[in-house]
N, C-alpha and C positions, 0 to 999 in steps of 0.2 A: 416353513416357507409361506404357507397360507397367511399366517399372521403378518409376515413382511409385506405381502402384496396388499393386504387390507390397510395396513398403516400407510403404505405408500399412496394408496388411493385417497386416503383422508388428507395427506399432505398436499397432494396435487389439487384437491378441492379447495384447500385453504389458499394455495397460490392463485388460483383462478379468481378468488374473491377479494384478493388484495391488490390494489392499484399501486403502481410505482409512485412514490412520493414525488411531488412536483420538484423539478430541479432545472434551473436555467443556467447552471455552470457548464463549462466546456473544458475538455482536455484532449490533446492529441500529441502523440509522440511516436517516433519510430523506435521499436525495440528489436535489436538485431536485424534491422532492415525491414521489419514488418510493422505496419501502422497499428497502433492501439489507440482507440478513440472511444471515450465513454464519459458521461457526466460525473464529475467528482463531487465529493462532499467535504465540508470543513468541520473540524472538531477542535475545541479549545480544551486543552488539558494543562492546568496550572498556567505557566507562562509559555507553553508550547502550543503551536498550531499544527494540526495534522490535516493535510490535504489528502484525502483517500479516494482513489478511483478504482472501482471494482466491476467485474463482470463474471459471468458463469459460462460453463460449457465451451472450453475448459475454464475453470475458475482462475481468475487473475486479480491481483491486488497490487497497485502501485501507490505507495505512500510517501509523501514528501513532508518532512518536518521543518518548520520554520520557527526560529527563536530569536526575537529581537531583545537585545540587552539595554537599549535606550528607552524604549516604550514597550514593555512586555505585554501590555494589554491590547496592542494593535500591531500591525505589520506596516512598517514604513517603506516608502519607496527607496530603492537602492540595491546594492549588491550584497548577497549573503554567501558566506564561505561554506562550501560543502565539506563535511567532516565524516568521521567514522560513525556508521549507523548504530553500532553497538554501544559506543561510548561518545555521544555527541557533545554533551554539555559539561565537559571537563574544564578545569581551571586552565589547563594548558591550551586548549582550543580557544577559550575566551581570550586569553592573553595574546595569542597569536593574532586573532582578529582585531583586537583593540590596538596592538602595537603597530600593525600595518596601517591602521587609520582610514581604511577605505571601505570597510564593511559595516553594514547595519546590524548584522547578527550572524548566526550560524544556521546551517541547514543540513539535513540528512535525507537519504533516499533509500527505500527498501522496496524490492519487487519480489512477489511470490507468484509462481505459476504452477497449476496442477498439470503434471505430465502423464499421469496414469489415473484414470477414474475408477471408482469414486474416491478421490483424494487419497490415493495409495502412495503416490510418489510426487515429489515437488522439485522444481528448480527455483532456487532462491538467489537473489542478488542484493548486495549491500554496498553503499558508498563507503569510501575510505578517506583518510586524511590526505589532502593534496592541495591542488590549486584550482579545482573546479568551482564554479559559482552558479548561483541562481539570481537572475536579475528581476526585480519586482518594480512594476510601474502602476500608477493609479489612473483609471480612466476618468473622463469628464463626469460620468454618472456615479463615481465613487467606487466602481468595481476595481478589483485587483487583477492585474495581468502579469504573468511571469513567464520567462523563457529559461530553458535549461537543457543541458546535454551532459553526458558523462559516461564513465565506465564503472560498472559495479563488479565487485568480487563475487563470482558465481559459485554456488555449491549445490549438491544434490542430496535429497532426503528420501528415504524409503520407509514405509510403515513397518514397524517391528512385527515379526510373526506372532509373537505373544499378544500384541495389541489386537491383531486381526482375529486370532482364534478366541481369546478370552472376551474380547469386546462383543463378538457375535453380532446378532441382529441389532442389538441396542446401539452399538457403535456405528453401524451402517445407517441406522435411522437418524442418529445425531448428525451425521454428515449431510444427509438429505435435508434435514431441518435447517442446517446452516446455509445450504445452497438456496433454500427458499427464502430465508431471511435476507440474504444478500440480494437476491433478485427483487424482492418486494420493497426493500428499504433503500438500496443503493449503497449501504455500508457493508464492509467486509465482516463476515461472521466466522470467527474461529478458524481462519485459514492458515495461520502459522504452524509449521511442523515442529518447531523447536519446543521441547518439553511437553510434547503432546502425543507421545507414543510413536515417534519416528526416530530413525537412526541416520546420522550424517554419513554420506558415502565418501570414499577417498577421492573421487573425481572432482576436479575444480575447473573453472573456466572464467570467462568474462561475459558480462551482459552489457551491450553497448546501447546507450540511449542517445538519440539525435533528434534535432528539430522539435524539442519538447516545448509545449506552450499550454498554459491553462489560464482560465478566466473565472474569477469568483464574483458573483453578485453579492454585495454586502448588505443588501436590504431585503 
């Protein structure tokens, strides 16, 4: 236990010395009727864009994937069809978007929230195939502005007893380090429970997103 508190003190000292990376982006959305507001980051992965908005205490991560099939290196103005977050870029989804002729590409949404600290239990929401959309516009200064709403398929995850026991202090310290990285950088650090020592519970529900809007500065 003494070792734990010593390591925790070191981590807190590191946190104090790290300033939040400058970020002029904005995001606001009502999640089950409660406002979630935090500066998002954008990441380019292959032909996919991730807009990731993260906070801690409790840890939350809202990620929006945007994939344009006309100009994969950029995001065009227009409407993007929201699809299954687990399997977004399938030929079937691409064909559906192209055949309807009114979409610039595909989008997916995933939300993860810590419900028991330190990262022992999670509530996870994922977009599904349907008719929901994200609308993207470009500002006069070149920024991207998007509006979105939708209903995510909710599931609950609990840390496996074996992961807690055998992981011990090392697993706990890893969680604390991940929280520090998230706070210092603005990017989510290892928040997903799937495949990470957690078990999916039988309980399911829906997570409702309303009045969502984000703005990304492109320079």
